TORVO-756189 format. One line per 5 residues: their letters; for each residue y, x, z of N, C-alpha, C, O. Coordinates in pm, 1 decimal, padded with zeros to 6 digits. Atoms other than C-alpha are relative to their C-alpha. Last residue first. Example, Ala and Ser with C-alpha at 12.3 -4.5 7.8 and 13.67 -1.06 7.14 Angstrom:
2
SA = -00119.0/-00082.0/-00006.0/-00106.0/01367.0/00714.0/00109.0/-00077.0/00073.0/00219.8/-00026.1/00089.9  -00119.0/00089.0/00000.0/-00450.0/01230.0/00780.0/00120.0/00090.0/00000.0/00118.1/00193.6/00066.5
This chain:
185
LISGP = -00086.9/00092.6/-00052.1/14008.7/20442.0/06286.6/00075.8/00043.2/00129.9/00155.6/-00033.9/00183.3  -00104.0/-00027.7/00084.7/13840.0/20771.4/06163.8/00108.6/-00112.0/00044.9/00225.1/-00073.2/00054.6  -00086.1/-00115.4/-00028.9/13620.0/20766.9/06456.1/00120.3/00000.7/-00085.6/00228.0/00026.4/-00031.7  -00064.2/00036.3/-00123.8/13476.7/20419.1/06387.6/00104.8/00111.6/00045.4/00219.0/00083.5/00081.8  -00105.1/00104.8/00014.3/13424.4/20466.4/06027.9/00061.7/-00017.0/00129.9/00183.0/-00036.6/00136.6
SDQPS = 00084.6/00130.0/00009.4/13236.7/20796.0/06088.5/00117.9/-00108.5/-00023.8/00236.0/-00074.3/-00019.2  -00062.5/00125.3/-00050.0/13374.0/21141.1/06021.1/-00078.1/-00108.0/00002.6/-00178.5/-00105.8/-00068.5  00034.0/00001.2/-00142.8/13157.4/21442.3/05963.8/00058.8/-00119.5/00072.7/00017.9/-00156.6/00182.7  00127.0/00036.5/-00020.7/13197.3/21402.5/05585.7/-00055.5/-00018.8/00158.4/-00147.5/-00096.7/00183.5  00111.6/-00103.6/00023.8/13565.0/21409.7/05602.7/-00127.8/-00043.1/00014.2/-00145.1/-00149.0/00074.5
INAIG = 00110.0/00004.6/-00072.3/13801.9/21114.3/05558.9/-00075.5/00117.0/-00029.9/-00093.2/00146.8/-00148.1  00113.5/-00033.3/00104.2/14154.2/21186.8/05472.2/-00131.3/-00011.8/00074.6/-00136.5/00029.9/00190.3  00104.5/-00087.3/-00016.1/14385.3/21002.7/05725.3/-00087.0/00038.1/-00107.3/-00138.0/-00057.7/-00165.4  00108.6/-00011.5/00101.5/14719.9/20852.9/05660.3/-00093.4/00096.5/00046.8/-00053.1/00206.6/00084.2  00070.2/-00128.7/00003.1/14970.0/20712.5/05892.1/-00129.5/00007.9/-00073.2/-00211.4/-00083.8/-00079.0
GSFSL = 00150.9/-00021.7/00033.4/15212.3/20447.8/05845.5/-00045.8/00129.6/00027.6/00030.0/00226.5/00029.8  00060.6/-00141.1/-00020.3/15537.6/20347.7/06004.9/-00152.0/-00015.1/-00050.6/-00229.5/-00105.0/-00017.9  00122.6/-00019.4/-00064.5/15715.1/20029.4/05875.9/-00032.7/00133.5/00005.9/00012.4/00210.8/-00078.7  00066.9/-00128.9/00027.3/16056.4/19931.2/05810.2/-00133.2/00001.6/00067.4/-00158.0/-00061.1/00170.4  00127.0/-00015.5/-00067.5/16264.2/19612.0/05788.5/-00062.2/00138.3/-00034.0/-00033.5/00193.5/-00140.3
KGLSQ = 00108.1/-00058.7/00060.0/16618.6/19544.6/05709.2/-00116.9/00020.1/00074.7/-00113.3/00007.5/00197.1  -00008.9/-00168.4/00006.3/16862.4/19312.3/05829.9/-00103.3/00047.4/-00079.5/-00159.2/-00025.6/-00161.3  00071.0/-00051.2/-00104.6/16780.9/18938.8/05918.2/-00006.2/00150.1/00019.9/-00068.3/00209.2/00108.1  00041.1/-00125.3/00025.6/17071.6/18799.8/05712.7/-00083.5/00032.8/00117.5/-00036.7/00013.2/00229.6  -00010.5/-00085.5/-00122.8/17107.7/18416.5/05740.1/-00061.4/00136.4/-00019.5/-00179.7/00138.0/-00053.6
GTNTV = -00086.0/-00126.8/00046.3/17086.0/18269.8/05398.9/00036.5/00091.1/00099.5/00091.5/00196.8/00068.6  -00139.1/00005.4/-00054.3/17007.2/17919.9/05563.0/00078.5/00124.0/-00057.8/00201.1/00133.0/-00051.1  -00068.5/00117.7/-00002.7/16695.0/17801.2/05386.8/00141.5/00023.0/00055.6/00225.7/-00063.7/00032.3  -00003.9/00075.2/00132.7/16549.6/18136.0/05277.8/00083.2/-00129.0/00003.9/00158.0/-00150.8/-00091.4  00074.1/00106.8/-00006.8/16604.8/18336.6/05595.0/00036.5/-00079.9/-00117.8/00154.5/-00099.5/-00146.9
KLERA = -00091.6/00103.8/-00037.7/16729.7/18665.5/05470.9/-00101.5/-00123.0/00037.0/-00216.8/-00124.3/-00006.2  00075.0/00110.2/-00018.9/16555.7/19014.9/05460.4/00099.7/-00107.7/00040.4/00188.3/-00083.8/00122.5  -00051.5/00067.7/-00098.3/16740.6/19297.3/05285.4/-00067.3/-00123.3/00031.0/-00089.6/-00194.1/-00067.2  -00011.7/00148.3/00006.3/16510.7/19504.2/05082.5/00067.7/-00067.1/00133.7/00021.0/-00052.1/00246.7  -00118.3/00036.4/00071.7/16533.0/19871.2/05082.1/00059.1/-00143.2/-00015.9/00175.2/-00171.6/-00045.2
AIAAR = -00113.8/-00046.8/-00057.0/16298.7/19932.8/05349.9/00118.9/-00019.7/-00089.3/00227.6/-00030.0/-00032.5  -00028.9/00090.0/-00098.3/16025.8/19723.9/05191.9/00132.6/00041.5/00074.4/00210.9/-00047.9/00106.5  -00041.2/00138.6/00031.8/16043.6/19909.6/04882.4/00026.7/-00108.0/00094.2/00106.1/-00199.0/00070.2  -00116.3/00000.7/00043.4/16043.7/20239.5/05045.3/00055.3/-00126.9/-00053.4/00169.5/-00167.2/-00031.3  -00107.5/-00016.7/-00119.5/15757.5/20174.7/05256.7/00119.9/-00007.3/-00055.8/00196.0/-00087.9/-00002.1
IKDLT = -00013.5/00135.6/-00065.3/15565.9/20038.9/04956.7/00102.9/00003.5/00106.2/00189.2/-00082.5/00123.7  -00071.7/00103.1/00107.9/15635.0/20361.6/04748.5/00018.0/-00131.4/00076.8/00129.1/-00184.4/00075.5  -00135.9/-00048.4/00005.8/15548.4/20583.2/05054.2/00087.5/-00091.4/-00086.9/00200.7/-00130.8/-00059.1  -00062.7/00049.9/-00119.1/15219.0/20427.3/05090.3/00150.5/00024.6/00009.5/00219.1/-00059.8/00067.2  00027.1/00125.3/-00000.7/15114.7/20478.6/04719.4/00085.6/-00068.4/00117.9/00169.7/-00157.0/00102.9
AFANA = -00100.8/00051.7/00107.6/15266.1/20842.0/04720.8/-00005.7/-00164.2/00015.0/00099.4/-00222.1/00042.4  -00138.6/-00022.5/-00057.2/15089.2/20924.1/05050.3/00095.7/-00063.5/-00089.9/00184.2/-00138.8/-00049.3  -00016.3/00100.5/-00121.4/14743.5/20762.1/04919.6/00153.6/00020.4/00059.5/00216.9/-00080.5/00090.6  -00141.1/00057.2/-00003.3/14768.1/20935.2/04585.4/00037.5/-00074.5/00112.9/00142.7/-00138.5/00112.5  -00098.3/-00118.9/00044.4/14458.7/21137.8/04608.7/00143.4/-00036.6/00008.3/00227.8/00043.1/00049.3
AAGRE = -00018.3/-00065.5/-00146.8/14281.6/20842.4/04805.1/00083.5/00120.5/-00039.4/00160.2/00164.4/00046.3  -00112.0/00056.3/-00101.8/14369.8/20623.2/04507.3/00016.8/00073.2/00133.4/00113.8/00065.3/00208.9  -00134.1/-00045.7/00045.1/14157.5/20831.0/04275.7/00105.9/-00034.4/00081.8/00197.5/00044.6/00104.8  00010.0/-00084.0/00137.3/13825.0/20768.7/04469.1/00151.6/00033.7/-00046.7/00222.1/00083.9/00040.8  00095.9/-00060.2/00058.7/13913.0/20517.2/04748.3/00016.6/00087.9/-00121.4/00116.2/00080.1/-00193.3
LVMVF = -00030.3/-00048.4/00137.3/14205.0/20412.6/04951.2/-00134.0/00083.7/-00043.8/-00169.9/00181.5/00021.9  00115.6/-00071.2/00028.2/14123.9/20184.5/05251.4/00029.0/00039.7/-00149.4/00031.9/-00042.0/-00241.4  00033.5/-00027.8/00144.8/14448.2/20030.9/05366.0/-00104.4/00089.4/-00010.0/-00094.9/00187.4/00064.0  00079.9/-00124.8/00044.7/14497.9/19897.1/05715.2/-00018.2/-00008.3/-00161.0/-00031.6/-00112.3/-00225.6  00073.4/00031.4/00144.7/14762.5/19637.6/05847.4/-00067.6/00152.1/-00038.0/-00011.1/00259.9/-00019.9
EEGGY = 00066.2/-00135.6/00062.4/14936.5/19627.2/06172.9/-00107.5/-00042.8/-00115.0/-00176.5/-00144.5/-00122.2  -00090.0/-00041.0/00125.7/15173.7/19343.9/06282.8/-00068.4/00127.6/-00062.1/00001.5/00204.0/-00128.7  -00149.9/-00001.1/-00026.2/14926.7/19169.2/06512.6/00073.1/00032.4/-00120.0/00057.4/-00029.3/-00225.4  -00022.1/00084.6/-00119.0/14572.0/19267.7/06391.3/00151.5/00016.3/00023.6/00216.3/00114.1/-00013.5  00092.1/-00057.0/-00128.3/14407.0/19470.8/06140.4/00020.0/-00081.9/00127.4/-00067.9/-00107.2/00209.7
RAVFV = -00075.6/00015.3/-00131.6/14532.7/19283.0/05837.7/-00090.0/00035.2/00103.1/-00200.7/-00015.7/00121.1  00031.4/00107.2/-00112.9/14344.3/19402.3/05558.7/00113.2/00015.9/00101.4/00182.0/00114.2/00128.8  -00107.3/-00003.4/-00100.9/14420.2/19627.3/05217.7/-00052.1/-00134.4/00090.9/-00092.8/-00237.0/00036.5  00054.4/00133.1/-00070.4/14131.1/19756.1/04985.9/00120.9/-00003.7/00125.0/00148.1/00092.5/00196.9  -00102.5/00024.1/-00118.7/14275.7/20009.7/04726.9/-00055.0/-00138.8/00066.3/-00061.0/-00245.6/00005.3
DGNAV = 00000.7/-00140.5/-00072.5/14006.4/20155.7/04455.3/00094.7/-00033.5/00137.3/00082.9/00047.6/00229.1  00132.6/-00038.1/-00027.5/13914.2/19811.1/04310.9/00003.6/00147.1/00077.3/-00095.7/00186.6/00138.3  00076.6/00030.0/00113.8/14250.0/19666.6/04353.3/-00131.3/00059.0/00034.9/-00170.2/00063.5/00151.6  00164.4/00009.7/-00020.0/14484.9/19614.9/04627.5/-00052.8/-00021.3/-00124.5/-00017.2/-00114.1/-00197.1  00056.3/-00123.1/00056.1/14847.1/19736.7/04529.6/-00146.4/-00001.2/00004.6/-00215.3/00085.3/-00049.5
RGLSS = -00024.1/00001.4/00151.7/15006.5/19384.1/04557.4/-00068.0/00120.9/-00041.4/-00097.2/00121.2/-00161.0  00098.1/00077.8/00076.7/14839.3/19340.2/04908.9/00024.1/00009.2/-00136.8/-00072.4/-00018.1/-00208.1  00109.9/-00089.7/00002.0/15096.2/19580.5/05070.3/-00116.2/-00053.9/-00077.0/-00175.0/00032.3/-00142.2  -00049.1/-00124.4/00038.3/15389.0/19373.9/04987.4/-00130.5/00100.5/-00022.3/-00165.4/00148.3/-00130.2  -00009.2/00025.2/00135.0/15200.7/19054.4/05053.4/00047.4/00114.1/-00094.2/00008.3/00128.7/-00210.0
GVFKI = 00138.2/00023.7/00048.8/15115.0/19161.8/05402.6/-00011.1/-00001.8/-00150.1/-00095.4/00066.4/-00208.3  00066.2/-00133.4/00003.4/15459.7/19288.1/05453.3/-00138.4/-00008.0/-00049.2/-00182.1/00073.3/-00130.7  -00066.6/-00068.8/00112.1/15605.2/18946.5/05341.8/-00060.1/00152.4/00000.0/-00085.2/00209.2/-00106.3  00041.5/00045.5/00141.1/15333.1/18751.1/05543.0/00062.9/00078.8/-00103.7/-00002.7/00106.0/-00204.2  00146.3/-00031.5/00002.2/15412.4/18954.4/05856.6/-00058.7/-00040.1/-00131.0/-00125.4/00041.0/-00195.3
VEDGI = -00012.0/-00151.7/00006.7/15789.3/18887.1/05819.1/-00145.1/00060.9/-00022.5/-00158.6/00140.2/-00115.7  -00042.6/-00008.2/00143.9/15715.1/18511.0/05759.4/00016.6/00159.3/-00030.0/-00013.7/00208.7/-00138.6  00128.6/00025.6/00098.1/15514.2/18525.4/06101.2/00036.5/00004.8/-00170.9/-00048.8/00032.3/-00255.3  00094.3/-00102.6/-00002.9/15801.4/18676.9/06255.3/-00115.8/-00006.5/-00066.3/-00169.4/00087.2/-00125.6  -00021.9/-00095.2/00084.2/16020.8/18409.8/06139.4/-00081.9/00137.5/-00003.4/-00099.0/00205.1/-00104.7
QHGHT = 00010.1/00039.1/00129.4/15809.0/18152.3/06294.4/00039.8/00106.0/-00120.3/-00025.9/00134.8/-00220.4  00137.9/-00027.4/00068.8/15779.3/18358.6/06598.7/-00013.7/-00036.4/-00129.5/-00070.6/00040.2/-00207.3  00098.5/00118.9/-00020.4/16147.4/18365.1/06678.2/-00126.8/00024.2/-00074.7/-00133.5/00088.4/-00179.5  -00009.6/00095.4/00106.7/16441.2/18588.3/06561.6/-00098.4/-00115.4/00010.9/-00084.2/-00215.0/-00060.0  -00128.8/00034.4/00055.1/16521.6/18798.5/06846.9/00007.9/-00115.0/-00092.6/00097.2/-00199.5/-00087.2
DNFQK = -00098.0/00044.4/-00126.2/16198.9/18817.6/07036.6/00136.1/-00063.3/-00052.5/00177.9/-00173.5/-00017.1  00057.0/00118.7/-00044.5/16008.5/18866.2/06701.6/00055.3/-00074.1/00113.7/00063.2/-00196.9/00112.3  -00029.0/00094.8/00100.6/16233.1/19141.4/06600.3/-00032.8/-00139.6/00007.9/00044.6/-00230.0/-00023.1  -00160.7/00025.4/-00011.8/16202.8/19312.5/06926.1/00040.7/-00100.1/-00113.2/00110.0/-00198.4/-00086.9  -00038.1/00080.7/-00107.5/15839.6/19272.5/06910.2/00137.9/-00042.8/00028.1/00178.1/-00153.2/00064.7
FHDID = 00026.7/00123.9/00005.5/15831.5/19407.5/06567.4/00017.7/-00086.7/00104.4/00075.7/-00193.1/00082.8  -00085.4/00054.9/-00085.5/16020.2/19745.0/06628.5/-00029.3/-00171.0/-00015.0/00061.2/-00251.0/00008.6  -00089.5/-00077.8/-00102.6/15853.6/19903.3/06334.6/00079.6/-00107.5/00084.3/00140.2/-00195.8/00023.5  -00151.8/00041.7/-00000.5/15591.8/19708.3/06142.6/00088.6/00076.0/00124.1/00051.7/00078.1/00241.6  -00046.6/00069.7/-00113.5/15266.2/19917.1/06170.9/00152.9/-00044.7/-00018.4/00242.9/00039.2/-00021.8
CIALA = -00136.6/00042.2/00001.0/15072.9/20047.2/05876.1/00035.1/-00081.1/00121.5/-00044.4/-00166.1/00161.5  -00029.5/00099.6/-00092.9/14741.7/20233.6/05911.1/00141.7/-00022.5/00002.3/00214.9/00070.1/00037.5  -00142.1/00019.3/-00049.9/14627.2/20425.3/05602.0/00009.0/-00106.3/00085.2/-00045.1/-00212.3/00053.7  -00020.9/00102.0/-00075.7/14246.1/20549.7/05539.2/00162.7/00003.6/00042.3/00209.0/00102.9/00098.3  -00111.1/-00011.1/-00085.6/14148.6/20783.9/05283.7/00015.6/-00127.4/00051.8/-00021.3/-00227.2/-00010.2
LPSGA = -00018.4/00128.7/-00069.1/13833.8/20850.3/05086.5/00117.2/00003.4/00108.6/00115.1/00094.6/00191.3  -00100.7/-00004.7/-00092.3/13753.3/21121.6/04831.0/00027.0/-00138.6/00050.4/00018.6/-00237.6/-00022.2  -00133.7/00036.3/00034.6/13437.5/21116.8/04636.1/00090.3/-00002.3/00126.1/00042.2/-00006.0/00239.4  -00087.3/-00121.4/-00014.6/13124.0/21313.1/04717.0/00155.9/-00031.6/-00038.3/00239.2/00057.1/-00057.1  -00049.4/-00071.2/00119.8/12914.1/21030.6/04568.8/00096.5/00113.5/00001.0/00146.6/00159.4/-00101.7
RRANE = 00126.0/-00011.1/00094.2/12674.8/20954.3/04867.8/00070.4/00059.4/-00141.5/00014.4/00148.0/-00206.2  00070.8/-00127.0/-00067.3/12975.4/21029.6/05125.8/-00125.5/00012.4/-00109.6/-00168.2/00125.0/-00135.1  -00077.4/-00133.0/00018.6/13224.7/20824.0/04923.9/-00100.3/00117.5/00041.1/-00100.5/00228.8/-00011.4  -00010.1/-00013.4/00152.1/12970.4/20515.4/04879.3/00076.5/00145.4/-00021.8/00041.3/00220.9/-00112.5  00137.3/-00049.5/00049.0/12878.8/20544.7/05261.2/00005.2/00026.4/-00150.1/-00065.8/00116.5/-00194.9
FAARL = 00021.6/-00098.0/-00066.5/13248.1/20528.7/05365.3/-00135.9/00061.7/-00061.9/-00147.6/00175.7/-00106.8  -00073.5/-00096.0/00064.7/13326.0/20253.8/05138.5/-00029.1/00150.6/00042.9/-00023.9/00238.7/-00042.9  00068.2/-00017.7/00147.8/13035.3/20048.0/05260.5/00088.0/00101.2/-00081.3/00034.1/00171.2/-00166.9  00115.7/-00048.5/-00015.2/13145.9/20099.6/05630.8/-00072.8/00016.6/-00151.6/-00148.4/00109.4/-00180.4  -00004.1/-00140.7/-00032.8/13506.9/20053.9/05542.1/-00150.9/00058.1/00033.4/-00165.1/00178.8/00013.7
HHDLA = -00029.5/-00066.7/00129.3/13428.2/19716.3/05354.5/00003.9/00146.4/00041.4/-00059.2/00224.8/-00029.5  00098.4/00001.9/00118.4/13225.6/19574.8/05642.7/00053.7/00086.9/-00111.1/-00022.0/00172.6/-00156.8  00105.4/-00083.8/-00068.1/13495.3/19673.9/05916.1/-00109.3/00008.0/-00124.1/-00127.6/00114.6/-00182.9  -00037.4/-00155.3/-00005.7/13774.0/19570.7/05706.8/-00118.4/00073.5/00038.4/-00158.9/00173.6/-00020.8  00025.7/-00047.1/00149.4/13603.2/19211.7/05640.2/00039.2/00149.7/00003.0/-00035.6/00222.4/-00062.3
RRNPL = 00165.2/00008.6/00018.8/13568.6/19170.7/06024.7/-00017.5/00041.8/-00138.3/-00106.6/00122.9/-00163.6  00067.3/-00113.9/-00050.9/13932.1/19293.0/06060.2/-00144.2/00001.2/-00024.0/-00205.5/00105.1/-00048.8  -00024.0/-00016.4/-00134.2/14073.7/19027.9/05821.9/-00091.1/00123.3/00056.5/-00168.6/00184.6/-00016.9  00129.7/-00011.0/-00092.2/14083.0/19025.5/05451.5/00051.8/00043.1/00146.7/00149.6/00114.0/00170.5  00072.9/-00127.3/00023.1/14442.1/18917.1/05334.2/-00149.9/-00004.7/00077.5/-00181.3/-00085.4/00164.9
GTLPD = 00081.6/00013.0/00106.1/14553.4/18557.3/05327.3/-00093.2/00125.2/-00042.7/-00188.6/00124.4/-00120.4  -00049.5/-00096.6/00127.3/14865.3/18648.3/05531.0/-00105.7/-00036.7/-00119.2/-00065.1/-00024.5/-00234.8  -00128.3/00014.8/00014.4/14830.2/18378.0/05813.8/00047.9/00072.6/-00128.5/00141.5/00029.5/-00195.9  -00043.2/00106.5/00039.5/14466.9/18294.1/05804.8/00164.5/-00010.5/-00027.6/00215.7/-00105.5/-00086.9  -00097.0/00027.3/-00112.4/14340.2/18632.1/05806.1/00076.1/-00111.4/-00044.3/00134.7/-00104.1/-00152.3
SNAKH = -00149.2/-00003.7/00045.7/14035.3/18617.2/05572.0/00090.3/-00031.6/00118.2/00059.5/-00115.9/00202.4  -00041.0/-00143.5/00038.9/13676.3/18701.3/05637.8/00143.3/00022.3/-00026.8/00190.8/00133.0/-00052.2  00031.5/-00084.7/-00103.5/13555.8/18390.6/05821.3/00033.1/00153.4/-00013.8/00020.0/00239.8/00072.8  -00091.4/00031.5/-00107.6/13752.8/18174.2/05581.3/-00029.6/00110.2/00104.7/00062.1/00174.4/00155.9  -00137.7/-00038.8/00031.0/13603.0/18334.3/05279.0/00086.0/-00004.5/00128.9/00163.2/00083.9/00165.8
HAAAL = 00013.5/-00156.1/00009.7/13252.0/18316.6/05414.8/00135.6/00049.0/-00018.5/00175.3/00148.7/00041.8  00028.1/-00055.0/-00138.3/13306.5/17955.9/05491.5/-00008.7/00146.2/00020.8/00018.7/00196.8/00129.6  -00107.8/00044.1/-00066.1/13427.4/17880.1/05155.0/00002.5/00055.6/00146.0/00092.4/00124.7/00193.9  -00115.7/-00084.8/00042.3/13152.8/18057.3/05009.5/00112.9/-00017.8/00054.1/00174.7/00084.3/00084.4  00018.1/-00121.8/-00065.1/12910.0/17857.7/05232.1/00096.2/00099.6/-00041.6/00149.9/00169.8/00044.0
DKRMA = -00042.6/00003.6/-00171.4/13075.5/17532.3/05149.2/-00028.7/00142.4/00068.0/00044.9/00191.2/00153.8  -00148.4/00001.9/-00015.8/13038.4/17634.7/04769.7/00059.1/-00013.2/00147.0/00153.8/00052.4/00190.5  -00038.8/-00113.5/00030.9/12671.9/17716.7/04810.2/00162.6/00035.5/00002.2/00217.8/00137.1/00044.4  00033.3/-00078.9/-00108.5/12609.1/17385.5/04995.8/00037.7/00163.4/-00026.8/00076.7/00231.7/00067.9  -00107.8/00025.7/-00099.5/12767.8/17196.5/04718.0/-00009.2/00095.2/00119.9/00090.7/00152.4/00163.4
SMQME = -00145.1/-00056.9/00049.3/12558.4/17384.4/04455.3/00104.9/-00026.5/00098.7/00189.4/00058.8/00125.5  -00010.9/-00144.8/-00011.9/12250.7/17319.6/04676.2/00127.8/00052.6/-00049.1/00195.7/00130.6/00017.7  -00018.1/-00030.7/-00130.2/12334.4/16952.7/04701.8/-00001.7/00156.8/00032.4/00075.1/00208.9/00113.2  -00151.2/00026.0/-00040.9/12385.8/16932.8/04343.2/00031.0/00024.6/00130.3/00139.5/00074.3/00160.7  -00085.3/-00093.1/00054.7/12056.1/17094.9/04271.0/00140.9/-00021.6/00027.6/00216.3/00074.0/00045.9
TRRLD = 00019.3/-00097.2/-00086.6/11875.5/16864.1/04526.2/00087.0/00121.6/-00070.0/00145.8/00199.2/00005.3  -00067.9/00021.9/-00144.2/12015.3/16565.8/04346.9/00000.8/00125.4/00080.1/00105.4/00161.7/00133.8  -00134.3/00014.4/00032.7/11897.9/16700.2/04000.8/00076.1/-00008.2/00123.5/00159.7/00077.6/00151.7  -00007.1/-00142.6/00029.2/11538.9/16779.5/04151.8/00146.6/00019.9/-00039.0/00199.0/00122.1/00005.4  -00006.6/-00075.0/-00130.9/11523.1/16430.4/04300.0/00048.7/00136.1/-00015.4/00125.9/00182.3/00068.5
EEASQ = -00099.8/00053.4/-00069.7/11620.8/16283.0/03954.3/00010.0/00073.8/00152.6/00114.2/00122.2/00196.9  -00129.0/-00061.5/00065.4/11374.0/16500.3/03782.9/00121.5/-00039.9/00071.2/00200.9/00048.9/00102.3  00012.9/-00140.3/-00049.8/11097.0/16399.2/04048.7/00125.6/00077.4/-00055.9/00193.5/00156.0/00010.2  -00048.5/00007.4/-00143.0/11183.2/16024.5/03977.5/00009.2/00147.1/00038.8/00114.4/00178.6/00094.6  -00140.5/00040.1/00007.4/11143.9/16079.4/03586.0/00057.2/00013.5/00151.7/00159.3/00078.9/00173.1
AKDIM = -00066.1/-00102.0/00063.3/10815.9/16263.0/03650.7/00139.4/-00021.2/00009.6/00212.7/00057.6/00069.4  00015.5/-00100.1/-00129.9/10692.7/15986.3/03894.7/00078.5/00118.5/-00041.7/00158.9/00168.5/00036.9  -00082.1/00019.6/-00131.8/10807.1/15736.8/03641.2/-00006.2/00081.0/00104.2/00089.6/00082.6/00181.5  -00117.0/-00014.3/00061.8/10617.7/15911.5/03346.7/00120.4/-00037.8/00101.8/00215.6/00038.1/00119.6  -00019.6/-00134.4/-00010.5/10307.3/15946.8/03562.8/00148.5/00025.4/-00054.7/00217.5/00113.5/-00003.6
SRTLE = -00007.4/-00052.0/-00128.3/10305.5/15585.8/03628.0/00043.2/00129.2/00005.2/00135.5/00157.9/00081.4  -00124.5/00064.4/-00046.6/10361.2/15487.3/03268.0/00034.2/00058.0/00157.1/00143.3/00105.0/00189.3  -00092.3/-00084.5/00073.7/10060.0/15726.2/03176.4/00144.9/-00041.4/00039.2/00227.8/00046.1/00064.2  -00000.1/-00144.4/-00062.4/09849.2/15570.4/03435.9/00120.5/00088.2/-00066.7/00198.9/00159.2/-00003.6  -00068.2/00007.1/-00111.1/09933.9/15218.6/03306.5/00018.1/00150.8/00073.6/00122.1/00192.2/00124.7
VLTRV = -00130.4/00039.1/00019.6/09842.6/15329.6/02955.5/00101.1/-00009.9/00134.2/00211.0/00044.1/00146.9  -00060.0/-00130.4/00043.5/09531.9/15489.8/03064.4/00141.4/-00028.2/-00029.7/00223.0/00053.7/00012.5  -00008.3/-00079.6/-00133.6/09435.5/15170.0/03257.9/00060.1/00146.9/-00043.7/00129.2/00209.5/00036.7  -00096.2/00068.3/-00072.8/09518.8/14953.6/02951.1/00022.1/00091.1/00121.2/00134.4/00117.7/00164.2  -00123.9/-00031.9/00048.7/09309.5/15191.3/02730.2/00128.2/-00049.0/00075.4/00233.6/00014.5/00070.4
């Protein structure tokens, strides 16, 4: 009986130890998942605007293209470029230029939802992928954002210095079945 009791205690101790090891492992795995999610987000986000970056755009565009082709639903792509940005940047400096890029990015990003994906393509260029119903209204959506940005006078926050008005140019392409993600860009 004594041997049986000792074996039982030993088994209970080993089971408790295994449970503790399992809890530690689960905590480590949870931390690793969070780290992986953070790394994934960082790898797919533009550090200046917080919008998805070109890498994320490429992935999203391929998936949206296949979904549209399978479902026979419309898909449009808009490329937006801040007008005369180099001159603006040279005149007001790179810090102000970065703020302008953030402003335009946030203006475009406000329309992002399940049917509209907005990404920073590079420099002062942004891309919008408009799916399903949003594709039919691509021109109106882009023009509304363009008009809102053009109507606003930009000022340096801490000094009140006027920077004037800003505009961007945009082009929209409706994607047809013979296109590919690369060709449409």
